[in-house]
N, C-alpha and C positions, 0 to 999 in steps of 0.2 A: 629692389627695392629702394637704391640708395639715389634713382627718379622722382620716388616722391617723398626722398626728403630735399629735394633740390631749392624750392621755396625758404625750408625753414636754412638750412644749410646760409639762405643767402642773407636772412635776415642773423644767425649767427654773425657769419665775419665781418657782418655791415659793423657789427658792435663793440663785439669784442674785445679788436686792441684801445678803441677809447675807454672802453669800462675797468682795462686791466689798470689804464695810462693816470686815472681817476683819483688812484690812490698812492700817484707819486708825490711825494713830499712838496715838492716846487712845485704843483697844481692843484692835489687837492679837494678837486672838483664832488669827491663822495660827502663833502659836508653840505653841495647844494646837492644835493638828489632830489631830497623832497622837495624844492622849488622847483626842479624838474619836469617830479612826477606829476606834480598839481598842474601846472602849466600845459605839461603835454597831454593832460586829461581833459583838460578845457577844451584846446584848439582839435584833440582826437576825437571829441563826441559831437562837433564838425563834419569836419570831413570825415569821417567814419560815416557818419547819416547821407553828405553826399555819395559817398562809397557805393553804401545799401542801395538810395537809389538809383542811382546810375547802370549797377549792376541789375536792376529789379525792369530797367523800361528797354536794355538794353544798350547802352549805350557802349558798355565792354561788358565783357566774362571773363573767368580764370581758364586756368585745361585744370583738371581736380588731379591729372597724372603725375604734376610734380610737387603737387602737394601732400599731405600724411591723410586726406579724406576729413579730417577734420570740420564743420561749419559752425559759423555760426550770423546769425543774418542774413543769411545765405552768402556769407565770404568766406573763404579759406581763413580761417586760425592764424594762419600766416600772416594773412593779412592784419590782421588786430593787431598782432605783434611788427609789422613793419610801422605802422604809425607811430611808434617807441623805438624802436632800434633805428633807424633812419636820420628822427626827430635829435635822439640823443647826441648821435656821432656829432651831426649838425651843429647843435647848443656849446655841443665841451670845447668843438673847434673851433667859433666864436670867443667863449669861453677862455681857451689857452691865447687867442689871437692880442683880446681884448686885454691877458693881463705881462702880456711879456713885449707889447709892443705899442709906442704911441703911436698910435691912429688919429688924433685926434682931428686932421687935415682932413682927410677926411668926408668928415663932416660939412666939409664947405661946399661940393656934392650934391644932400641933399635936394635943392630947389630941382636942381636938370635931372637927376635920378626922376625923380616922382614927377618932374611935368612929360618929361620921353615919356616913361611908362604908362600915365593915364593916358597922354593922348596916343600911344599906340595901340591899349589896349581898345579904347575907346572908337577907332575908328573900324578895328580886327572886331569888335561886338556889333557898329552900326551896318557892316557888309558882311557879316553872318549869322544875323538871328538865328538860323532855323540849323545850324550848326552848333545842339544841345553844348557839347564838351569844351567847342573853340567859347562859345555864347556866355558858359556860364562861369568858365575860367577868368575870361577877360573883364566881367563883370565884381567877378569875388578879387581882382584883382586892385583893380579903381573903386572899391568899397573900399580896401586894406589901407592902399596907401593916402586914399584923402582921410582915413581914422587917425593913423597913427603919424600925418607931417601939420595937417589941418585943423586936427579937432586938440588929440591928447600932445602936438607940438614934440615926440621924442626926437632926439638931434644925430642919434644912432642910425637911420639910413642909408647910410653913407658905408657906412664899417660893415652892417647887414649886407650889405650888394654885395663888398669889395670879400667878402669871407664867404660870398654862396659863389662868386665866382673861384675862389679857391677849391670849392668845394664837387664844384662841377668832373672837377677830377675824379671824384669819388662816384660822381650820377652819372656818367656814362657805360663803367662797366656794370654796376646794379640794375642799374635802368634796363639797359643795354639786355642784359640774359633775360631778365622778368619779359622785356617787348622781345625775346627772340632770336639775339647773337651770341652763335653758341649754343645753339637746341635746335633738336629737327624741328619743333614748335614752341610760339610762344606761350610762355605760364598768360599771359595780362591777352588781350585777344581787346580787338578795337575795331566799333563799328563805322565802317569808310563815311559812311553820310553821317555823322559827327562830328568830326575832326578834318581842320585843314588837309590833311594827307602829306603836310609837312615835316617829314624826320632827320635826326639828327643820327647817322646813321639805321636806326630801329626805334628809336625814339621819337615819338609826336612829340611835338615841339611844346604843346598843351602843358606836359608832364613836367619839361622844366620852370614852366607860369605855374601849376597847379602847386610845386613844388617850393617856387619862391613866398608865394601868399602864405603858407602854411609856413614855412621858415619867420617870414617878420612876425607875423601869428605868434608864435612860440618864443621866441626873444620877447617879443613882447611881454609875453604874463610871466615867463620866467623871472623879468626883472623884476615887477610887481610882487610876484609873491618869493623873491629873494629881499623885499626889503621890504615885506608885512614878517617874516618871520625874523630876519635881523630884530625886526621893532618889538616882540614878542621874548624873546630870548633874555 
């Protein structure tokens, strides 16, 4: 029975510490729960649709032995929760760093981060158009960075990128377990023909890039809804 709760426990332990800390009087992130839920739902709707599509065409699939067995749209219910639990901890971390540290100097690296990321993703997309996970991830990342940097001209890409680097400390154990680290078989399995085959321990490198785009978009909409809710109050 415990095995069937593995993915659910991953979701739970990913979010629980940050959720409890949200009520700390010095942080008070609970006041921004509504903004987070709205932002996360906007972004999750796109990434869940992507997830359903990739599952349907066999880019990846799930080992239901590690889930409760409940599915929706072809995805385990734990996967749906994943799109809220992970972003919650990520946005919470960004919020705390932004609240307690003066890190405006990181904005000086915005151009460099965008330039390098877009060039690398562009080259990868051109070289591997036949590998669906790699190709789509590269295109989504390029589109995200171009939109944020050149269209809406946000100033926080450097800060978000630094936060994401810190979050990699949690990314490795969480995604590591999902992709098979410490388990007899992975919870999430990948079609070897659809990604580069470069793994960080057991984690496809595309997962990190995928997560980066999702994180940037969630921060973007979180800030929008924060502002709208504050104005409406």
